[in-house]
All heavy atoms as a GROMACS GRO file, in nm:
protein
  593
    1MET      N    1  -1.630  -0.346   0.636
    1MET     CA    2  -1.682  -0.425   0.527
    1MET      C    3  -1.833  -0.415   0.530
    1MET      O    4  -1.895  -0.421   0.636
    1MET     CB    5  -1.635  -0.569   0.540
    1MET     CG    6  -1.485  -0.582   0.527
    1MET     SD    7  -1.420  -0.750   0.540
    1MET     CE    8  -1.494  -0.828   0.403
    2VAL      N    9  -1.892  -0.397   0.412
    2VAL     CA   10  -2.036  -0.384   0.399
    2VAL      C   11  -2.084  -0.470   0.282
    2VAL      O   12  -2.006  -0.508   0.195
    2VAL     CB   13  -2.079  -0.237   0.374
    2VAL    CG1   14  -2.045  -0.150   0.494
    2VAL    CG2   15  -2.014  -0.181   0.251
    3GLU      N   16  -2.212  -0.500   0.283
    3GLU     CA   17  -2.269  -0.576   0.173
    3GLU      C   18  -2.297  -0.480   0.057
    3GLU      O   19  -2.354  -0.374   0.075
    3GLU     CB   20  -2.400  -0.643   0.216
    3GLU     CG   21  -2.458  -0.733   0.109
    3GLU     CD   22  -2.582  -0.806   0.156
    3GLU    OE1   23  -2.617  -0.795   0.275
    3GLU    OE2   24  -2.643  -0.874   0.074
    4ASP      N   25  -2.253  -0.518  -0.064
    4ASP     CA   26  -2.277  -0.431  -0.178
    4ASP      C   27  -2.410  -0.465  -0.245
    4ASP      O   28  -2.483  -0.552  -0.201
    4ASP     CB   29  -2.161  -0.434  -0.277
    4ASP     CG   30  -2.146  -0.569  -0.347
    4ASP    OD1   31  -2.231  -0.657  -0.330
    4ASP    OD2   32  -2.047  -0.585  -0.420
    5SER      N   33  -2.442  -0.393  -0.351
    5SER     CA   34  -2.572  -0.407  -0.416
    5SER      C   35  -2.593  -0.544  -0.480
    5SER      O   36  -2.706  -0.586  -0.500
    5SER     CB   37  -2.589  -0.298  -0.522
    5SER     OG   38  -2.488  -0.309  -0.619
    6ARG      N   39  -2.487  -0.615  -0.511
    6ARG     CA   40  -2.499  -0.748  -0.573
    6ARG      C   41  -2.498  -0.860  -0.472
    6ARG      O   42  -2.497  -0.977  -0.507
    6ARG     CB   43  -2.385  -0.769  -0.672
    6ARG     CG   44  -2.384  -0.669  -0.786
    6ARG     CD   45  -2.269  -0.694  -0.877
    6ARG     NE   46  -2.146  -0.692  -0.797
    6ARG     CZ   47  -2.032  -0.640  -0.835
    6ARG    NH1   48  -2.021  -0.586  -0.952
    6ARG    NH2   49  -1.926  -0.643  -0.758
    7GLY      N   50  -2.494  -0.825  -0.343
    7GLY     CA   51  -2.491  -0.928  -0.238
    7GLY      C   52  -2.351  -0.970  -0.200
    7GLY      O   53  -2.333  -1.057  -0.118
    8GLY      N   54  -2.251  -0.909  -0.261
    8GLY     CA   55  -2.112  -0.940  -0.228
    8GLY      C   56  -2.063  -0.853  -0.114
    8GLY      O   57  -2.139  -0.783  -0.047
    9VAL      N   58  -1.935  -0.858  -0.092
    9VAL     CA   59  -1.874  -0.782   0.016
    9VAL      C   60  -1.803  -0.661  -0.043
    9VAL      O   61  -1.732  -0.670  -0.143
    9VAL     CB   62  -1.773  -0.869   0.093
    9VAL    CG1   63  -1.703  -0.788   0.200
    9VAL    CG2   64  -1.844  -0.988   0.155
   10GLY      N   65  -1.824  -0.545   0.018
   10GLY     CA   66  -1.757  -0.423  -0.024
   10GLY      C   67  -1.682  -0.363   0.092
   10GLY      O   68  -1.700  -0.401   0.207
   11ILE      N   69  -1.596  -0.270   0.062
   11ILE     CA   70  -1.517  -0.201   0.163
   11ILE      C   71  -1.566  -0.057   0.171
   11ILE      O   72  -1.573   0.011   0.070
   11ILE     CB   73  -1.367  -0.202   0.128
   11ILE    CG1   74  -1.314  -0.342   0.104
   11ILE    CG2   75  -1.286  -0.128   0.233
   11ILE    CD1   76  -1.295  -0.424   0.227
   12LYS      N   77  -1.600  -0.012   0.290
   12LYS     CA   78  -1.640   0.128   0.309
   12LYS      C   79  -1.521   0.200   0.370
   12LYS      O   80  -1.470   0.162   0.474
   12LYS     CB   81  -1.760   0.138   0.402
   12LYS     CG   82  -1.808   0.280   0.421
   12LYS     CD   83  -1.936   0.282   0.504
   12LYS     CE   84  -1.998   0.417   0.500
   12LYS     NZ   85  -1.963   0.505   0.603
   13ILE      N   86  -1.476   0.305   0.303
   13ILE     CA   87  -1.360   0.380   0.350
   13ILE      C   88  -1.406   0.509   0.414
   13ILE      O   89  -1.478   0.587   0.352
   13ILE     CB   90  -1.263   0.409   0.234
   13ILE    CG1   91  -1.209   0.280   0.178
   13ILE    CG2   92  -1.150   0.499   0.281
   13ILE    CD1   93  -1.117   0.298   0.062
   14ASP      N   94  -1.366   0.531   0.535
   14ASP     CA   95  -1.392   0.657   0.602
   14ASP      C   96  -1.274   0.748   0.568
   14ASP      O   97  -1.160   0.721   0.604
   14ASP     CB   98  -1.402   0.635   0.753
   14ASP     CG   99  -1.434   0.761   0.828
   14ASP    OD1  100  -1.495   0.852   0.769
   14ASP    OD2  101  -1.398   0.769   0.945
   15GLU      N  102  -1.301   0.856   0.496
   15GLU     CA  103  -1.194   0.941   0.445
   15GLU      C  104  -1.111   1.004   0.557
   15GLU      O  105  -0.990   1.016   0.544
   15GLU     CB  106  -1.252   1.050   0.355
   15GLU     CG  107  -1.304   0.996   0.225
   15GLU     CD  108  -1.373   1.102   0.142
   15GLU    OE1  109  -1.362   1.221   0.176
   15GLU    OE2  110  -1.436   1.065   0.043
   16GLU      N  111  -1.176   1.043   0.666
   16GLU     CA  112  -1.102   1.106   0.775
   16GLU      C  113  -1.005   1.007   0.840
   16GLU      O  114  -0.891   1.041   0.870
   16GLU     CB  115  -1.196   1.164   0.880
   16GLU     CG  116  -1.272   1.286   0.834
   16GLU     CD  117  -1.396   1.252   0.751
   16GLU    OE1  118  -1.439   1.135   0.752
   16GLU    OE2  119  -1.448   1.342   0.685
   17LEU      N  120  -1.050   0.884   0.860
   17LEU     CA  121  -0.964   0.782   0.918
   17LEU      C  122  -0.849   0.750   0.824
   17LEU      O  123  -0.733   0.738   0.866
   17LEU     CB  124  -1.045   0.656   0.950
   17LEU     CG  125  -0.968   0.540   1.012
   17LEU    CD1  126  -0.908   0.583   1.146
   17LEU    CD2  127  -1.058   0.421   1.030
   18THR      N  128  -0.879   0.737   0.696
   18THR     CA  129  -0.776   0.710   0.597
   18THR      C  130  -0.677   0.826   0.591
   18THR      O  131  -0.556   0.805   0.578
   18THR     CB  132  -0.839   0.686   0.459
   18THR    OG1  133  -0.935   0.581   0.471
   18THR    CG2  134  -0.735   0.648   0.358
   19ALA      N  135  -0.726   0.950   0.603
   19ALA     CA  136  -0.637   1.066   0.603
   19ALA      C  137  -0.543   1.062   0.723
   19ALA      O  138  -0.425   1.096   0.711
   19ALA     CB  139  -0.719   1.194   0.604
   20MET      N  140  -0.594   1.017   0.837
   20MET     CA  141  -0.508   1.006   0.955
   20MET      C  142  -0.399   0.902   0.935
   20MET      O  143  -0.283   0.924   0.973
   20MET     CB  144  -0.593   0.970   1.078
   20MET     CG  145  -0.685   1.082   1.122
   20MET     SD  146  -0.804   1.034   1.249
   20MET     CE  147  -0.698   0.986   1.382
   21VAL      N  148  -0.432   0.790   0.872
   21VAL     CA  149  -0.333   0.685   0.846
   21VAL      C  150  -0.228   0.734   0.746
   21VAL      O  151  -0.108   0.713   0.765
   21VAL     CB  152  -0.402   0.555   0.796
   21VAL    CG1  153  -0.301   0.454   0.750
   21VAL    CG2  154  -0.491   0.498   0.905
   22LEU      N  155  -0.274   0.800   0.640
   22LEU     CA  156  -0.180   0.855   0.541
   22LEU      C  157  -0.089   0.960   0.605
   22LEU      O  158   0.030   0.966   0.577
   22LEU     CB  159  -0.255   0.915   0.423
   22LEU     CG  160  -0.318   0.817   0.325
   22LEU    CD1  161  -0.404   0.893   0.224
   22LEU    CD2  162  -0.213   0.736   0.254
   23GLY      N  163  -0.146   1.045   0.690
   23GLY     CA  164  -0.067   1.147   0.758
   23GLY      C  165   0.038   1.085   0.850
   23GLY      O  166   0.152   1.133   0.856
   24TYR      N  167  -0.001   0.978   0.919
   24TYR     CA  168   0.095   0.909   1.005
   24TYR      C  169   0.209   0.849   0.922
   24TYR      O  170   0.326   0.863   0.959
   24TYR     CB  171   0.023   0.798   1.084
   24TYR     CG  172   0.115   0.717   1.171
   24TYR    CD1  173   0.172   0.772   1.286
   24TYR    CD2  174   0.145   0.586   1.139
   24TYR    CE1  175   0.257   0.698   1.365
   24TYR    CE2  176   0.230   0.510   1.218
   24TYR     CZ  177   0.286   0.567   1.331
   24TYR     OH  178   0.370   0.493   1.410
   25GLY      N  179   0.175   0.787   0.810
   25GLY     CA  180   0.278   0.731   0.724
   25GLY      C  181   0.369   0.839   0.667
   25GLY      O  182   0.491   0.821   0.656
   26MET      N  183   0.311   0.953   0.635
   26MET     CA  184   0.388   1.065   0.583
   26MET      C  185   0.486   1.116   0.690
   26MET      O  186   0.604   1.141   0.661
   26MET     CB  187   0.294   1.176   0.538
   26MET     CG  188   0.360   1.289   0.466
   26MET     SD  189   0.242   1.404   0.392
   26MET     CE  190   0.176   1.486   0.535
   27ARG      N  191   0.438   1.129   0.814
   27ARG     CA  192   0.527   1.174   0.922
   27ARG      C  193   0.638   1.073   0.950
   27ARG      O  194   0.752   1.111   0.978
   27ARG     CB  195   0.446   1.202   1.049
   27ARG     CG  196   0.365   1.330   1.039
   27ARG     CD  197   0.302   1.368   1.171
   27ARG     NE  198   0.212   1.266   1.224
   27ARG     CZ  199   0.084   1.252   1.188
   27ARG    NH1  200   0.032   1.332   1.098
   27ARG    NH2  201   0.010   1.158   1.241
   28LEU      N  202   0.607   0.942   0.943
   28LEU     CA  203   0.710   0.840   0.961
   28LEU      C  204   0.817   0.851   0.853
   28LEU      O  205   0.937   0.843   0.881
   28LEU     CB  206   0.649   0.701   0.957
   28LEU     CG  207   0.589   0.646   1.085
   28LEU    CD1  208   0.527   0.509   1.059
   28LEU    CD2  209   0.693   0.637   1.194
   29ALA      N  210   0.774   0.869   0.728
   29ALA     CA  211   0.868   0.881   0.617
   29ALA      C  212   0.956   1.005   0.635
   29ALA      O  213   1.077   1.000   0.611
   29ALA     CB  214   0.793   0.887   0.485
   30GLU      N  215   0.896   1.116   0.678
   30GLU     CA  216   0.973   1.238   0.700
   30GLU      C  217   1.073   1.221   0.814
   30GLU      O  218   1.186   1.268   0.806
   30GLU     CB  219   0.880   1.355   0.730
   30GLU     CG  220   0.804   1.403   0.609
   30GLU     CD  221   0.700   1.509   0.641
   30GLU    OE1  222   0.669   1.531   0.761
   30GLU    OE2  223   0.650   1.571   0.546
   31PHE      N  224   1.032   1.152   0.920
   31PHE     CA  225   1.120   1.131   1.034
   31PHE      C  226   1.242   1.049   0.995
   31PHE      O  227   1.354   1.081   1.031
   31PHE     CB  228   1.043   1.062   1.148
   31PHE     CG  229   1.129   1.028   1.266
   31PHE    CD1  230   1.168   1.125   1.355
   31PHE    CD2  231   1.172   0.897   1.286
   31PHE    CE1  232   1.248   1.094   1.464
   31PHE    CE2  233   1.251   0.864   1.394
   31PHE     CZ  234   1.290   0.963   1.484
   32HIS      N  235   1.219   0.940   0.922
   32HIS     CA  236   1.329   0.849   0.889
   32HIS      C  237   1.416   0.900   0.774
   32HIS      O  238   1.535   0.871   0.770
   32HIS     CB  239   1.275   0.709   0.857
   32HIS     CG  240   1.223   0.639   0.979
   32HIS    ND1  241   1.305   0.592   1.079
   32HIS    CD2  242   1.097   0.611   1.019
   32HIS    CE1  243   1.233   0.537   1.174
   32HIS    NE2  244   1.106   0.547   1.140
   33SER      N  245   1.358   0.975   0.681
   33SER     CA  246   1.438   1.022   0.568
   33SER      C  247   1.496   1.161   0.593
   33SER      O  248   1.583   1.205   0.518
   33SER     CB  249   1.353   1.026   0.441
   33SER     OG  250   1.253   1.126   0.450
   34LYS      N  251   1.445   1.231   0.694
   34LYS     CA  252   1.489   1.367   0.725
   34LYS      C  253   1.464   1.464   0.609
   34LYS      O  254   1.532   1.563   0.593
   34LYS     CB  255   1.637   1.371   0.764
   34LYS     CG  256   1.679   1.276   0.872
   34LYS     CD  257   1.624   1.315   1.007
   34LYS     CE  258   1.687   1.235   1.117
   34LYS     NZ  259   1.606   1.127   1.166
   35VAL      N  260   1.366   1.431   0.526
   35VAL     CA  261   1.327   1.513   0.410
   35VAL      C  262   1.176   1.533   0.415
   35VAL      O  263   1.102   1.441   0.449
   35VAL     CB  264   1.366   1.443   0.277
   35VAL    CG1  265   1.318   1.522   0.158
   35VAL    CG2  266   1.515   1.419   0.270
   36MET      N  267   1.131   1.654   0.380
   36MET     CA  268   0.988   1.680   0.380
   36MET      C  269   0.921   1.603   0.266
   36MET      O  270   0.967   1.607   0.152
   36MET     CB  271   0.962   1.829   0.361
   36MET     CG  272   0.820   1.868   0.380
   36MET     SD  273   0.806   2.047   0.375
   36MET     CE  274   0.658   2.062   0.282
   37VAL      N  275   0.814   1.531   0.298
   37VAL     CA  276   0.741   1.452   0.199
   37VAL      C  277   0.618   1.530   0.156
   37VAL      O  278   0.538   1.572   0.240
   37VAL     CB  279   0.699   1.315   0.258
   37VAL    CG1  280   0.612   1.240   0.160
   37VAL    CG2  281   0.820   1.234   0.296
   38LYS      N  282   0.606   1.553   0.025
   38LYS     CA  283   0.486   1.620  -0.024
   38LYS      C  284   0.424   1.545  -0.142
   38LYS      O  285   0.308   1.562  -0.171
   38LYS     CB  286   0.515   1.764  -0.062
   38LYS     CG  287   0.628   1.781  -0.160
   38LYS     CD  288   0.660   1.927  -0.182
   38LYS     CE  289   0.790   1.934  -0.262
   38LYS     NZ  290   0.837   2.066  -0.283
   39ASP      N  291   0.502   1.460  -0.209
   39ASP     CA  292   0.453   1.380  -0.322
   39ASP      C  293   0.469   1.232  -0.288
   39ASP      O  294   0.564   1.194  -0.221
   39ASP     CB  295   0.532   1.410  -0.449
   39ASP     CG  296   0.521   1.554  -0.493
   39ASP    OD1  297   0.414   1.614  -0.470
   39ASP    OD2  298   0.617   1.606  -0.551
   40ALA      N  299   0.375   1.151  -0.338
   40ALA     CA  300   0.382   1.007  -0.312
   40ALA      C  301   0.312   0.929  -0.421
   40ALA      O  302   0.222   0.981  -0.488
   40ALA     CB  303   0.320   0.975  -0.177
   41VAL      N  304   0.354   0.806  -0.438
   41VAL     CA  305   0.283   0.708  -0.520
   41VAL      C  306   0.223   0.609  -0.421
   41VAL      O  307   0.293   0.555  -0.336
   41VAL     CB  308   0.378   0.636  -0.618
   41VAL    CG1  309   0.305   0.526  -0.693
   41VAL    CG2  310   0.438   0.737  -0.715
   42VAL      N  311   0.092   0.588  -0.429
   42VAL     CA  312   0.020   0.507  -0.331
   42VAL      C  313  -0.026   0.378  -0.398
   42VAL      O  314  -0.079   0.380  -0.509
   42VAL     CB  315  -0.101   0.584  -0.276
   42VAL    CG1  316  -0.178   0.500  -0.176
   42VAL    CG2  317  -0.056   0.715  -0.212
   43THR      N  318  -0.005   0.264  -0.330
   43THR     CA  319  -0.054   0.137  -0.381
   43THR      C  320  -0.193   0.110  -0.325
   43THR      O  321  -0.223   0.146  -0.211
   43THR     CB  322   0.039   0.020  -0.345
   43THR    OG1  323   0.048   0.008  -0.204
   43THR    CG2  324   0.177   0.040  -0.405
   44VAL      N  325  -0.277   0.047  -0.405
   44VAL     CA  326  -0.412   0.012  -0.364
   44VAL      C  327  -0.437  -0.136  -0.393
   44VAL      O  328  -0.378  -0.192  -0.486
   44VAL     CB  329  -0.519   0.098  -0.437
   44VAL    CG1  330  -0.506   0.242  -0.398
   44VAL    CG2  331  -0.509   0.083  -0.586
   45PRO      N  332  -0.523  -0.200  -0.315
   45PRO     CA  333  -0.556  -0.340  -0.342
   45PRO      C  334  -0.623  -0.354  -0.479
   45PRO      O  335  -0.690  -0.261  -0.526
   45PRO     CB  336  -0.654  -0.376  -0.231
   45PRO     CG  337  -0.635  -0.274  -0.125
   45PRO     CD  338  -0.588  -0.151  -0.194
   46PRO      N  339  -0.608  -0.470  -0.542
   46PRO     CA  340  -0.666  -0.487  -0.676
   46PRO      C  341  -0.819  -0.484  -0.679
   46PRO      O  342  -0.878  -0.457  -0.782
   46PRO     CB  343  -0.615  -0.624  -0.721
   46PRO     CG  344  -0.567  -0.691  -0.599
   46PRO     CD  345  -0.532  -0.585  -0.500
   47TYR      N  346  -0.883  -0.507  -0.565
   47TYR     CA  347  -1.030  -0.506  -0.562
   47TYR      C  348  -1.087  -0.365  -0.540
   47TYR      O  349  -1.207  -0.349  -0.537
   47TYR     CB  350  -1.082  -0.600  -0.453
   47TYR     CG  351  -1.024  -0.577  -0.316
   47TYR    CD1  352  -1.075  -0.478  -0.233
   47TYR    CD2  353  -0.918  -0.653  -0.272
   47TYR    CE1  354  -1.021  -0.456  -0.108
   47TYR    CE2  355  -0.863  -0.632  -0.147
   47TYR     CZ  356  -0.915  -0.534  -0.065
   47TYR     OH  357  -0.861  -0.513   0.058
   48PHE      N  358  -1.003  -0.263  -0.526
   48PHE     CA  359  -1.052  -0.126  -0.512
   48PHE      C  360  -1.108  -0.079  -0.645
   48PHE      O  361  -1.041  -0.087  -0.748
   48PHE     CB  362  -0.940  -0.032  -0.469
   48PHE     CG  363  -0.930  -0.011  -0.320
   48PHE    CD1  364  -0.970  -0.108  -0.231
   48PHE    CD2  365  -0.878   0.106  -0.270
   48PHE    CE1  366  -0.960  -0.089  -0.095
   48PHE    CE2  367  -0.868   0.127  -0.135
   48PHE     CZ  368  -0.909   0.029  -0.046
   49GLY      N  369  -1.230  -0.028  -0.642
   49GLY     CA  370  -1.291   0.028  -0.761
   49GLY      C  371  -1.266   0.178  -0.768
   49GLY      O  372  -1.188   0.234  -0.690
   50GLN      N  373  -1.334   0.244  -0.860
   50GLN     CA  374  -1.315   0.388  -0.879
   50GLN      C  375  -1.359   0.467  -0.757
   50GLN      O  376  -1.299   0.568  -0.722
   50GLN     CB  377  -1.390   0.436  -1.003
   50GLN     CG  378  -1.328   0.386  -1.133
   50GLN     CD  379  -1.190   0.445  -1.160
   50GLN    OE1  380  -1.111   0.469  -1.069
   50GLN    NE2  381  -1.162   0.469  -1.284
   51VAL      N  382  -1.466   0.423  -0.692
   51VAL     CA  383  -1.517   0.496  -0.575
   51VAL      C  384  -1.415   0.492  -0.462
   51VAL      O  385  -1.385   0.595  -0.399
   51VAL     CB  386  -1.653   0.437  -0.528
   51VAL    CG1  387  -1.698   0.501  -0.399
   51VAL    CG2  388  -1.757   0.454  -0.636
   52GLU      N  389  -1.358   0.376  -0.435
   52GLU     CA  390  -1.258   0.363  -0.329
   52GLU      C  391  -1.132   0.442  -0.364
   52GLU      O  392  -1.072   0.507  -0.278
   52GLU     CB  393  -1.222   0.217  -0.305
   52GLU     CG  394  -1.332   0.136  -0.243
   52GLU     CD  395  -1.425   0.071  -0.344
   52GLU    OE1  396  -1.404   0.089  -0.465
   52GLU    OE2  397  -1.520   0.005  -0.301
   53ARG      N  398  -1.092   0.438  -0.489
   53ARG     CA  399  -0.973   0.512  -0.532
   53ARG      C  400  -0.995   0.663  -0.518
   53ARG      O  401  -0.906   0.735  -0.472
   53ARG     CB  402  -0.937   0.478  -0.676
   53ARG     CG  403  -0.883   0.338  -0.691
   53ARG     CD  404  -0.872   0.298  -0.837
   53ARG     NE  405  -0.828   0.162  -0.850
   53ARG     CZ  406  -0.703   0.128  -0.886
   53ARG    NH1  407  -0.616   0.219  -0.914
   53ARG    NH2  408  -0.670   0.001  -0.894
   54LYS      N  409  -1.114   0.709  -0.554
   54LYS     CA  410  -1.145   0.852  -0.541
   54LYS      C  411  -1.146   0.892  -0.393
   54LYS      O  412  -1.097   0.998  -0.357
   54LYS     CB  413  -1.279   0.884  -0.605
   54LYS     CG  414  -1.309   1.033  -0.608
   54LYS     CD  415  -1.439   1.062  -0.678
   54LYS     CE  416  -1.412   1.056  -0.827
   54LYS     NZ  417  -1.524   1.107  -0.907
   55GLY      N  418  -1.199   0.805  -0.307
   55GLY     CA  419  -1.198   0.832  -0.164
   55GLY      C  420  -1.057   0.841  -0.108
   55GLY      O  421  -1.027   0.925  -0.024
   56LEU      N  422  -0.969   0.755  -0.158
   56LEU     CA  423  -0.830   0.758  -0.115
   56LEU      C  424  -0.761   0.887  -0.159
   56LEU      O  425  -0.686   0.948  -0.084
   56LEU     CB  426  -0.756   0.636  -0.169
   56LEU     CG  427  -0.616   0.611  -0.118
   56LEU    CD1  428  -0.617   0.593   0.033
   56LEU    CD2  429  -0.557   0.489  -0.183
   57LEU      N  430  -0.791   0.931  -0.280
   57LEU     CA  431  -0.734   1.057  -0.329
   57LEU      C  432  -0.785   1.176  -0.247
   57LEU      O  433  -0.710   1.268  -0.217
   57LEU     CB  434  -0.768   1.077  -0.477
   57LEU     CG  435  -0.695   0.985  -0.575
   57LEU    CD1  436  -0.750   1.005  -0.716
   57LEU    CD2  437  -0.546   1.010  -0.571
   58GLN      N  438  -0.912   1.174  -0.210
   58GLN     CA  439  -0.968   1.281  -0.128
   58GLN      C  440  -0.906   1.280   0.012
   58GLN      O  441  -0.879   1.385   0.070
   58GLN     CB  442  -1.119   1.269  -0.119
   58GLN     CG  443  -1.188   1.303  -0.249
   58GLN     CD  444  -1.337   1.275  -0.246
   58GLN    OE1  445  -1.387   1.209  -0.157
   58GLN    NE2  446  -1.407   1.326  -0.346
   59ALA      N  447  -0.881   1.161   0.066
   59ALA     CA  448  -0.816   1.151   0.196
   59ALA      C  449  -0.674   1.205   0.190
   59ALA      O  450  -0.629   1.274   0.281
   59ALA     CB  451  -0.815   1.006   0.244
   60ALA      N  452  -0.604   1.176   0.083
   60ALA     CA  453  -0.467   1.228   0.066
   60ALA      C  454  -0.470   1.380   0.056
   60ALA      O  455  -0.381   1.448   0.108
   60ALA     CB  456  -0.403   1.167  -0.058
   61GLU      N  457  -0.572   1.432  -0.010
   61GLU     CA  458  -0.585   1.577  -0.022
   61GLU      C  459  -0.606   1.641   0.116
   61GLU      O  460  -0.554   1.750   0.143
   61GLU     CB  461  -0.703   1.610  -0.113
   61GLU     CG  462  -0.714   1.756  -0.150
   61GLU     CD  463  -0.828   1.780  -0.246
   61GLU    OE1  464  -0.836   1.709  -0.347
   61GLU    OE2  465  -0.910   1.870  -0.218
   62LEU      N  466  -0.679   1.574   0.205
   62LEU     CA  467  -0.700   1.624   0.340
   62LEU      C  468  -0.569   1.637   0.417
   62LEU      O  469  -0.554   1.726   0.500
   62LEU     CB  470  -0.796   1.533   0.419
   62LEU     CG  471  -0.943   1.539   0.383
   62LEU    CD1  472  -1.019   1.432   0.460
   62LEU    CD2  473  -0.999   1.675   0.413
   63THR      N  474  -0.475   1.548   0.390
   63THR     CA  475  -0.346   1.550   0.461
   63THR      C  476  -0.246   1.643   0.395
   63THR      O  477  -0.140   1.668   0.449
   63THR     CB  478  -0.283   1.410   0.467
   63THR    OG1  479  -0.254   1.365   0.336
   63THR    CG2  480  -0.372   1.313   0.538
   64GLY      N  481  -0.277   1.693   0.275
   64GLY     CA  482  -0.182   1.778   0.203
   64GLY      C  483  -0.082   1.698   0.123
   64GLY      O  484   0.020   1.750   0.080
   65LEU      N  485  -0.111   1.570   0.102
   65LEU     CA  486  -0.022   1.483   0.026
   65LEU      C  487  -0.062   1.485  -0.121
   65LEU      O  488  -0.178   1.466  -0.154
   65LEU     CB  489  -0.032   1.340   0.081
   65LEU     CG  490   0.064   1.235   0.026
   65LEU    CD1  491   0.207   1.273   0.060
   65LEU    CD2  492   0.031   1.100   0.086
   66ASN      N  493   0.034   1.510  -0.209
   66ASN     CA  494   0.009   1.511  -0.352
   66ASN      C  495   0.033   1.370  -0.407
   66ASN      O  496   0.147   1.324  -0.410
   66ASN     CB  497   0.102   1.612  -0.422
   66ASN     CG  498   0.079   1.616  -0.570
   66ASN    OD1  499  -0.032   1.595  -0.617
   66ASN    ND2  500   0.184   1.644  -0.644
   67VAL      N  501  -0.073   1.302  -0.447
   67VAL     CA  502  -0.060   1.166  -0.499
   67VAL      C  503  -0.028   1.174  -0.647
   67VAL      O  504  -0.106   1.224  -0.727
   67VAL     CB  505  -0.190   1.086  -0.475
   67VAL    CG1  506  -0.179   0.947  -0.536
   67VAL    CG2  507  -0.220   1.075  -0.327
   68LEU      N  508   0.091   1.126  -0.682
   68LEU     CA  509   0.134   1.127  -0.821
   68LEU      C  510   0.065   1.017  -0.902
   68LEU      O  511   0.035   1.037  -1.018
   68LEU     CB  512   0.286   1.110  -0.830
   68LEU     CG  513   0.368   1.219  -0.760
   68LEU    CD1  514   0.514   1.183  -0.762
   68LEU    CD2  515   0.343   1.354  -0.823
   69ALA      N  516   0.041   0.903  -0.837
   69ALA     CA  517  -0.025   0.791  -0.906
   69ALA      C  518  -0.079   0.693  -0.804
   69ALA      O  519  -0.027   0.681  -0.693
   69ALA     CB  520   0.072   0.720  -0.998
   70LEU      N  521  -0.185   0.623  -0.842
   70LEU     CA  522  -0.235   0.509  -0.766
   70LEU      C  523  -0.196   0.384  -0.844
   70LEU      O  524  -0.230   0.371  -0.961
   70LEU     CB  525  -0.387   0.516  -0.750
   70LEU     CG  526  -0.442   0.626  -0.662
   70LEU    CD1  527  -0.594   0.624  -0.663
   70LEU    CD2  528  -0.392   0.612  -0.520
   71VAL      N  529  -0.124   0.294  -0.779
   71VAL     CA  530  -0.071   0.175  -0.845
   71VAL      C  531  -0.129   0.052  -0.777
   71VAL      O  532  -0.139   0.048  -0.654
   71VAL     CB  533   0.083   0.173  -0.836
   71VAL    CG1  534   0.141   0.051  -0.902
   71VAL    CG2  535   0.142   0.299  -0.896
   72ASN      N  536  -0.166  -0.048  -0.856
   72ASN     CA  537  -0.208  -0.175  -0.800
   72ASN      C  538  -0.097  -0.234  -0.714
   72ASN      O  539   0.020  -0.222  -0.749
   72ASN     CB  540  -0.240  -0.275  -0.912
   72ASN     CG  541  -0.386  -0.301  -0.927
   72ASN    OD1  542  -0.465  -0.267  -0.840
   72ASN    ND2  543  -0.423  -0.360  -1.038
   73GLU      N  544  -0.133  -0.299  -0.604
   73GLU     CA  545  -0.033  -0.357  -0.516
   73GLU      C  546   0.059  -0.454  -0.590
   73GLU      O  547   0.179  -0.455  -0.568
   73GLU     CB  548  -0.101  -0.431  -0.400
   73GLU     CG  549  -0.156  -0.341  -0.295
   73GLU     CD  550  -0.224  -0.417  -0.183
   73GLU    OE1  551  -0.256  -0.537  -0.201
   73GLU    OE2  552  -0.243  -0.357  -0.077
   74HIS      N  553   0.002  -0.535  -0.676
   74HIS     CA  554   0.083  -0.634  -0.748
   74HIS      C  555   0.181  -0.567  -0.842
   74HIS      O  556   0.296  -0.612  -0.856
   74HIS     CB  557  -0.009  -0.730  -0.826
   74HIS     CG  558  -0.104  -0.804  -0.737
   74HIS    ND1  559  -0.064  -0.880  -0.630
   74HIS    CD2  560  -0.240  -0.809  -0.739
   74HIS    CE1  561  -0.170  -0.931  -0.570
   74HIS    NE2  562  -0.278  -0.889  -0.634
   75SER      N  563   0.141  -0.458  -0.904
   75SER     CA  564   0.232  -0.384  -0.991
   75SER      C  565   0.341  -0.319  -0.907
   75SER      O  566   0.458  -0.316  -0.948
   75SER     CB  567   0.157  -0.275  -1.068
   75SER     OG  568   0.057  -0.333  -1.149
   76GLY      N  569   0.304  -0.266  -0.791
   76GLY     CA  570   0.404  -0.207  -0.702
   76GLY      C  571   0.504  -0.310  -0.653
   76GLY      O  572   0.624  -0.281  -0.643
   77ASP      N  573   0.457  -0.431  -0.623
   77ASP     CA  574   0.548  -0.538  -0.581
   77ASP      C  575   0.645  -0.574  -0.693
   77ASP      O  576   0.763  -0.597  -0.668
   77ASP     CB  577   0.468  -0.663  -0.542
   77ASP     CG  578   0.390  -0.644  -0.414
   77ASP    OD1  579   0.419  -0.549  -0.339
   77ASP    OD2  580   0.298  -0.724  -0.389
   78ALA      N  581   0.595  -0.578  -0.815
   78ALA     CA  582   0.679  -0.615  -0.928
   78ALA      C  583   0.787  -0.510  -0.953
   78ALA      O  584   0.900  -0.543  -0.990
   78ALA     CB  585   0.595  -0.633  -1.054
   79LEU      N  586   0.750  -0.383  -0.933
   79LEU     CA  587   0.848  -0.276  -0.956
   79LEU      C  588   0.951  -0.274  -0.845
   79LEU      O  589   1.063  -0.240  -0.861
   79LEU     CB  590   0.778  -0.141  -0.965
   79LEU     CG  591   0.692  -0.124  -1.090
   79LEU    CD1  592   0.613   0.007  -1.080
   79LEU    CD2  593   0.777  -0.121  -1.215
   0.00000   0.00000   0.00000
C-alpha cells in the first residue's frame, strides 16, 4: 500500500510477484481438474483502476495465462 497523489491510499502491484501467484493458482487448477489451463476469467477488487488492471494483465501474460475478461469481484460473486 502506498500513498497516492491525492493523499489517499493506493495499491502497488509488483507484476513478478503477481505472476507467481497467478502461476501457482493455475498449477493448482490443473492439478485438481487434470486439464491444462490456458484461459481464465480473473476477478479484481472494485477499487482497482486501469493501471492496476493493466498490471494484472501483464502479470498474466508473464505466466502464459490468457485472460478472457477481468470481472469485478461483486459481479463474479453474483454470477
